[in-house]
N, C-alpha and C positions, 0 to 999 in steps of 0.2 A: 730499432733497439730499442729497451728499456731504458727509463733512470733509474737510477738507486731510489732519487727524490723527486717525486712529483710535482709539477707545478701548481699553482695555486687553484686554476680552475679544474685540472682532474681529480686533485684533492677533496676539493668542493663536491663533484659529481662521484666521486670515488669510482673512478675507471683509471685503468692504466695509462699511465702516460709514455707514449708511444713516439720516438722522433726519429727522423733519418738524418744517415751521415752526414758529415759537414752542414748540419741545421739547427738554429737557436731555437726553433719553434717549435713545439710537440704538435701531431697530427691534430690533434681536436682543436687546438687554438688556433691553427693554420685554418680549420674548416671554417669555424666561428668569426674569424677575423678580429681577436682578442689578443692583446700584449699576452705574450708567455713567461711568466715571474714565477720563479723558484716559491716553493712554500715556505714558509718559514715555522721550523718543527715545533720552537717554543709558543707559537702564537695560539690564542685562540678567539684569532678574529673570524667570524663565521660569514663576515660581509661578502654579497657575493659579486665578483666582477665580471661576471659575463653580460654580455651586450643587455642594452634597455629593453628587449624584448617582454621579457616577462611584465617589468613595471608599465612598459605600454599596453600589452593585454588588461593586465589588472584596470587602468584606468578606462581602456575601452568599454570595460566589463560594467564599472561604474556610470559610465557615462551613459550605456544602454538601460540599467537601473534606471537613471535618471528620467532617461525619455520615453520608460514603459510607464513611469509612475504619472507623470505628465501628462500621456496619453489615457489612461485610467482615469486620472483626476477630469478632465476635460468630458470623457464618454459619461461619467458619473454624474457632472455639471448639466450635460444636456438631458439626460436622461431625468435630472431632478425639474429641469424649466419645462418638460413636456409633462409632466406630471403635474406640477404643478396649474398649468395651462388648461389641462385636461381638467382637472378638481376645479377652478374657478368657474371654469365653463359650466360643470356640473351644478355648481353652487347658486349660480345665475340664473339657470333658467327654471322659471315657475309654470309648474305642470297642474292645470287646472282641473280638478276631480270632482264628480258629483256621485251620489250613491242614488238610484231610480230602483224600485221595486227588487231591491235588495242586491243589485249589481253595481261594480264599480266601473263607471265612465269616464273616460277621459277626453275632454275638449281642449286641449293643446295638438295643433298638428306636429305632426314628425316628419321631418322634411327629408330626411335621411338615414341611412341606414348607423351612422356613426349616432344619430340623435337616440335612434330605437334601444341601442345597447345601454346609452347612457338612461333611459327611462327604466330597461328593467334593472341598471343597476341598483338605481334610486328608489325602486319599489323594494327591492329586497333589502336594501339597508334601511329606508327609512320609514315603509311599511311592517316590517318584521318585528314582532313582538321583544326580540333581542337584540334592538340594534345599538343598545348605549353599549352592551357588553362584546358584541361582535365586533365593532368599528373602532370605538372608542377608547376600551377599556385594553390596559397593557396589562400583560400578566408575566411576572418573574418564574422563570424555569430554571431549576439548579439540578445539574448531573454530577452530583456526588459522586456516584458509583461510577459513572465512565473516567471523570477527574481523576480519580483514583488506580483505576486500571492504567490511563495514559501515565500520569505521576511515576508509579512504580516500574514501569516497564522503561522509561528513558531513565529513570536514576538507577537502576538498577543495571542497565547497558552501561552508564556511563562511566560507573564505580566499576562493573567488573573489567572494564578494559585498561583501568588504572594498574591490575594486579600485577605483578613484576613475571609472574610464570605466563601471562598472556603475553606479554612485550615480545614480539617479535623472535620469539625462539622456535627452530625447529626441534618437535620433539618426537617425531616418527619415522621421517623420511631419511635419517642416515644410511650411510650402507650399509651398517650392520646389521639393522632392523629391517630394512625393506627386504621382503621373501620372495620378491621377483628378479627375474635376469633381466637387461634388456630387451632380449628377443621376446619375450613373456608381455612386458610392457608393452611392445610394439603390436603385438596382437591385441591387448586390451584396447588400445588408443583405437583398434579399426573398428572392436566393439562398442565403444563408446559413441563414436561417430556416427555409425549406424543407428543406435539406439535413441542419440540425439536430434538426429532428422527425421526419424521415425514417430518419435514421440513429444517432444519438448517442443520443436521448431515449429510443428504444426498448429499447435496453438498458441507459443509466443514466436510469429515467425521473424526472426533477426536475421536469419542466414536465407537465400536464394538457393534453393537445396541443391538443381542440377547445375547451378554456376560454382557452390562452393565445393558439390562432389568430382565434379572436374579438376579443380585445381589441387585438390588433396590428393588426388588419384597421381597425379603428375608430380607430386613431390618428391625429390629422391631422400629426403629425411623428415618425417614428419617432427623429430624434435627440434628441428632448427624456426621451425614456425609458432610465434605465439600464439596466433590465434587458436591454433588447432589445440594447444597446450592448453588453453583458458578454457577452451568448449569439454576438453576431458574431465577440467575442474567442475565447471559446473554440470555436467551430467554425472559424475559418481556421487554429489553429494545432495543431487534433486530428484533424480528419477528413484522410484520407490522399489521398481524390478531388481534393481542389484543389491535391495537387502537379504536377497536369497540365495545369491554369488559370492556376496563378501558381508565379512563381518565390518562393524562401527572401526576397528581397529585397522584393517586393510582400507578402507573408504578412507581414513584420516591419513595413511600412508601413502595412497597413489596419488591423494588429493593434496599433499606438501609437496610431493616429488614433480609433480605436474606444475602446481604454483609456484615453486621456486626456480625453477627453469623457465618459466613462463617470465617473472620477473625481470631475472636475468638479461633473455632476450631483448627484452622491452626498455631496458636503458639504452640500449643503441637505436630504436627505433624512434624515441622522444625526440630525437637532435634530426630525423630525417624526414626533409619537406615532402618526399614522395609516399611516405608509409604514414601519414596522418589518419586515414579513413581505417587502416587497420589496425591502429593505435588504440581509435574510439571503440571497434570492434570488440578487441582483445578485452579492455576494461569493461566493457558492460558486463562479461560472462567472468570476471573475474571479482566483481561486487558482492555477488551472493558468498562467495565461500569465505573473502577475509571479515566481512559483516557480522554474517549470522552462522557461521561454522566455528573461524577461527576467534569469535568477539573482537575485533581490531576496526572500529569503525574510524578511529581518526587514522589509521592506513588507510581504509577505503575511502575516506574523505580525501586525502592525497591525490591519489589516481582519479577519482570522480571529478575534481578541480581540474586535473590536467584535462581532461576529457572535454571538460566543458569548453574551457579556453580555445582547444583542438576542434569543436564543433563551431564555437562564433566565428573561427577564423574559415571554416568553409560553408559557414551558412550563404555568405553572399554567392560564394560562384556557385551552389546547387541552387538558389532561389534564380538565378537567369536560364534555368535550363527550361522551356517552354514545353517539352513532351517529357512525361516520365521516362528514368531510366531504371535499370536495375538499382543501379548504385545510388540513385538518386533517394529512392523509394527505403531502401536501407538505411541511408543516413537519416531518414526522417524518423525513421521509427527510432533509430540508436539514441538520436537527441530528445527524443520525448522520454525515454526511459532514461537518460544520464540525468535530465531535468528534474524528472520525479526522483531517481536515487539522491540526489544531491540536497533535495528538501528533507528527503527521510533522514539521511543520516546526519545532516545538521539539527534536525528535530531531536534525533534520538540524544547526539551528543550536550548539544546546549539547552533544549525542553523548550525552545521557541521556535516558531517558523521563520525560517532564513529571509536573506534578501533573494533569492533565486526565484526569477518568473514563475510562475505556474506554467505549465506548458501550453501554448498557445495553439498548439496543431488541432484542428476540428473536424479533419478527415484523414483516416490513413487511404493511402492510395495502394490497390493491389498490383501486382505483376502478373500479366498475360498466360502464363503457365503453371500458376501456382495450382493446389490441389482443391479440390471441392472442400474438405474439412479446415483447411486454412483458410480459404475465401470465407468460411461460416464465421469464424471465428475473428476474422479483420471487422466482421459484418457487427459483430458483438459488441468493438470496442468501439466501433465508430458511432453506434446507438448510443453505448454509455458517456461518450464524450457530448454526443447530443443533449443528453439528458441533465448534464453539468450546465449547457448553456442556456437553460430555460430561467427566465430571471427570480421567481418565484422559489425553484428548485433552489438555487446557488443561494440563494440569501436566508432561505428557512432551515437549509441546511448546515451553513455556516455557523448560524446562529447556534442551531440543536447541540453542537458539539464543543459549545464554549461551556464553563464551569455553572455561569448565570449569564441569563438572557430574559431581556425585557421586549416582548413582542406580541403582538396583537393576536388573537384567532381569526381574524380577517386572513392575515399572510398563511396560516396554517394553512386554511381551508383551500386557498388559493393553490396552496404547494398539493393537495390531497388532489384535488382536482390535475393537475399538471401531470401527476406520476401514473393516475389514471387514464389519461388523454396519451402519455407518453408510450405505454404499454399496450394501447390498442393499436397505433399507431407501428407496432415491429410487424415484419414480415411473419407470415404463420410458422417457417418452422423454427421461430426463436420465441414462440409462445408456447408454454407448456399446456396452455387453457385459455381459454376464450378470459374469463374472467378469473382473475388471481386469487378475487376474496371470495368466490363461489362456494357452496355447501360440497359440492363434489371436487374440490380441487385436491383432495386428499386421495383421492384413485387415480387422479391425473399424474400424481408424483408418483404414486407406486408402480404405474405403467409406463412411465417416461422411459426413452433408451436415448436420449439427445442429452450429451453433456454442455453443450451450448445453451441448448432451453435450462434445463436444469441450474445452470449458472446466471443466467438473467433472472430466473424465477427468483433466487435466492437473494440477488441484488434489489429486486422490486419491494421484497418483505423486508431486507437490510436496512432501505432508504424509509418504509413504512416504519419501522421501529424507529428510526433516528427521527421522527415527525411527532409519533405519537404518543412517544414516552414522556414528552415534554409536558403532555395533558393530563397527565397521572395524579398529579397534586399541584395542581396550578394554583398560582398567589395574586391576587387582582392587585394592580397598583392603582387603585381607585379611591374614593370617599367611602365611607361605611355606609349611607344609604344604598347608594348603588350596588354593591356588593350585597347588601342586604336583599335588595329586590329582586335579583338575578341569582341566589341562591341555587334554587333548585337548578336553573340552567347549567351552572358553573357544576353541580352534583351528577348532571345528565354527560355534561360532557365528558368529565371523568369517567364515569362508569363504561361510555362509550371508549374512550383510550384504552380502558384497561385491557375492556374486550380485543380490540386490535391488537395490543401489545403481546397476549398471550397468545391470538392465532394466527399473529405472526412469527411468533417465537417456535410456535409448534411446527410450523410449515417450512421453515428454515431449517429445525433440526431432522424432519422426514426429507428434506431435500437432502441433506448431507449423506444421510443415511442411506439413501437410493444412491446416490453416486460412489459411497464407498463400498457397497455391497453388488453394485453393476459392474464397476469401473474399476477392479482389482489393481489395475498396473499402476493407476497414478492415483498420488493423495490430491484430495479436493482443494481447488482454487481457492485464496481467500479462508482457510478454513480457522485460522488463529481470530480473523477478523469480525467473522461471522459468529463464532463461539463468544466472543466477548461482547457483541452487541448483544446474543441473546441473555448471557448471565448479567450484563447493565438492565437489559427489561425485566427479567425476571426477578433480580435483586430491588429495583426501582416498585415493582408491584406490593413483592413482599414488604416492604419496609414503609411504604406511604399509604396502605389501605388495607382494610379490613378482609380484602379477599384472599381467599385460601387458591393456593396453585393448586388447580387439578392433579392429582397423583399420577392419571394419564402421562400428565407432560413432565412430569417431574421424572419418571421411570426412561421416559424417551430421551429427556437430557442425558441423564447418567448412562444410558444406553449407549448414545451418540459420545458420550466421554470416553467410555471404554473401547469403542471402534477407532474412537482416533489415537487412544493410548496404543492399541495395537498396529497401527501404522507406523510408529517411530520406533528406532532402533532399541532393542529391549534391552543392551546394556548401556543405555544412557538415562537411565529413570533414578532419582535421588530419592531415596527414603525420606517419608514426613520427617523422622527424627535428625536427618542430616541439613536438611536443609535450613539455608542461613536465612528464608524470608519473612517468617513468623516475625523473628527479633525484629528485622527491618522495617514491617509494617506497622510495629506497635513503639518502635522508638525512633525513626527514619536516620537510624545511624547505620554507618558503612561496617556489617560484617563483616565472617570469614569468606569472602565469595571465591578463593583460590579451591571450593571444593568442586567446583565446575572443571577444575583442570585434572581431575581425576579420571576424568571421561575423554572416552575418543573424539566426541564432536562435543567443546564444550557448550557451542550454542544450541545445540537440540537439547542438552540436558538444563539450560536455563530457561528456554520456551519450556519444557514439558513442566518443569519446576513452578515458572508461574503461572501455567495453566490450572495444574495443583491448588494454586495457593487459591487462585480465583474461584474455582469449583469449592470448595470447603467453604471459602468466604460465603457463598450464597448457601450452603448446607445452613451455616450459623444463621442465616436471615430465614429460612424456611424454618428449621427448627422441629420439634416433634409434635407441636400444636398443630403447626401447618400441614404436618404430611399426610394428614386427612385419613384415608383408609388403604393406605399402603400395606399391604401384606409383612409379614416378618421376613420372606424371602425376599423379598423386595429391596428390603433395608438394609439386609445384611448383603447384598448385589451391591448398593450404592455405597457401604461403608468397604465395603472390598475395592471397589474402581478406585476410592478416595486414598485409602491407608495401607495396602498393597506395600508391603515390605519386599522392594526390587533390590537383587544382589549390588552390592558397590563392588566397585572393579578394582583390582588390587593393583 
């Protein structure tokens, strides 16, 4: 039976305080083996009187962080010692050379392969006419455009989530507003599960389809499974094909209905030691809806923290398994996703990189009976993980995304070579063409029918943009005489960088358009990230050089912008006149961000508004003088894309 006044533990966890007859301890306190103390109605004490499990797990987490940092520091010290030893060897060897009849001859014996490599490096460095500028000169690279984009996204998200209307209210899924009966919702759930397994799960395989489908078919009541409800939440807000069946309001209603029920069930699974894995899986599927649809990153962070602590508890158990099993492989994938989500959510809220370690997984295992498409995407993710393990790539890209960085050209050239080598090592089915920078690449993009190959191709040029945008306007940190003597070389490098940035922008846009037009059921992955990088590249070129952006590239950019607008729900587009972002960009003061709550999908409305603002910023940099030979028709088209008045939802 239930008490009239709950105990402190049940009140703290907002659970019903149930106790048996002739017992002084409620069921929850009996299960947790804690003292069952009646709550004081007048007390505001929020002290948690549950066991020290949470504090112990927190201490274990911080201890793990310290261990990881110590290991990383030791690894860096070893790498530094090896580099210094190699450098000393290179400096101590004297190469005796002579020129006879116009030919350079080497008189020093080369005794092994390592000395051969050292000689080749020395000849490139010390015999090259630009040795000073390439090897010893540091350059200052400033990413003002990228910094503006990143800071704006973080600030707007962090401020939007504090608005009162976005704080825990269920606006759409009340019984009076729900247009569907439970039998109808039951049929919708079957459809959503089928769509998820057919589309989303093949590209992001977080479920083993045969195992899950068998469990789902054996469920007497799918409404009692938090995992099933979470999958429905994720599918209703991410699968593009549902826009034709349900309006944005209906998707919001169904999403909140499933999410509310799921969270009620999760409250019971948190304390069940036998359902830890199910809890992790469930939270993984809830994160997108809570963070990017409802704009509640703080609530998302609470769920992600719970999932992360549960992953740490299970990590040792799964690490002891020698032969991969279905559950161990799925745990690995969800653990990776939770770590990435923790970093992302903390970055959005705090604006800084959080102390959660970067996922250490280097290879995703495959489950034997996964289909060909799923295996191909797993290969894509494994190759991308391998890409970031390359030393020069990891270092240069981490520097390139900082607001200001000092780095040598030698590092950038090594990174460029590593990117080309990585692409050449890809299996044929993941390479859209033999050379991603060849003249005939555009034809290969337009004929491509593999979304996996298109994703890899866009990823390559995305990283080429990250590297070469740094060279558009380099500022040498060297004495004036060195800079003056190398002025022509610096100008040549800048022109090469501008050419590469414009070419990569063009190819990324072509790839996105091909995916949108050919794969009509799916929103291209990383769309916002790719377009943000293109905007960054174009703004940098337009701001820091006299080079005119080709009119064909400008038209392609706004054509891609228009295509992306068409992917989004039409009733979630904010007219420019109502957008609070213009004032926010000018003053950095919090405006009336509650305008997004007038739309059924606040996150989609905010992201579209951010996207429009960045496009308008790019247009202001281009200007009419930069438009070149753009026709009046194209100019009208560009303005229509950016300034179209969309109806406001009443």
